[in-house]
N, C-alpha and C positions, 0 to 999 in steps of 0.2 A: 567836337562832333560826334554824335551819338549814331553810329551807322551800323548795318546788320555785320559787317565785319568785326566790329568791337563788342557788341552786346547780344550777338546771336538773334535769333528769330523771336524768341519769346513765346508767351503762351499762343499767340496767334497761330503757330504751326499746327495745332491740333483742330483749329477752326475749318481748315480748307479739306481735310478729308471727310469731316462731318458733312460738309456743304455737297461734295461729290456724291457720298452715301444717300444722301436725301433726294439729290437728282436722280440717280439710278433707281432708287426706291420708287420715286413717282413716275418714271417712265415705265417701270415695269408694271405698275398699278394699273395706269392708263391703258396700256396695251391688253393687258388681263380683262379689264371692264368692257372693252370694245369688242371682244371676242376673237381677238389675235391668239392663235394656238400654235404658230409655228408650222413648220413643214412634216413633222412627225405624226401628226393626228390622222385618224382614220376617216376624217370628215365629220359633219354633223350628225348627229343621229336624227333618224326620221321621227318626226312628232306625230304620233297617231292620235286622232281624235277619239272620242269615246264611241263613236259610230262605226269605225272602221272595222273591216272583217278580222284582223288579227286582234284588235281589242276585244271585241265580243267573244272571239275563240278564247282569249285569256280567262274573260269573265266566266265562260261556261266551264272552263277547267277549274277555277277557283271554287265554283260553286258547286262541282262534284258531278255535274251532268255529263261528262266525258271523262275516259281514264287518260293515264300519261301517253300509253301508245297512240291512242287516236289524236290526241293533241300533238304530238310530235309529227303524225303522219299528216295531219292536216295544216299544220304550221309550215311544213316544208313546201306545201303545194301553195299556200298563199303566198309566202315569202318570193315565190318565183312571180307571182303575178304583182303583188302590192308592196314588195319588199324595198330594199335600199336603194334600187336603180328605178324604182318607178316613179313617175312624174304624177302630174294632176288626173284624178279619176282613173288610176292605175295602168295608164299607158306606159310604156317603157320609153325612156328618153333617147 
């Protein structure tokens, strides 16, 4: 009789860690692609469209129409109204 007690596990002992590594890698990949970020993230970033006031302000600053001080001053005002806590059409949630 040729059992594990006499012959040992053989080369199959290397196969099982590879299977578990593939399973873990697959789970992590699926979770990352579905948007799962864990509990440490600061939440999703706001998606500004091209016509939002903050995007327009950024374009004006990039074009050199306003200086840096005016940009930051206006940005703080806009973020209070349209920033991360704003819902649809600028209303606070």
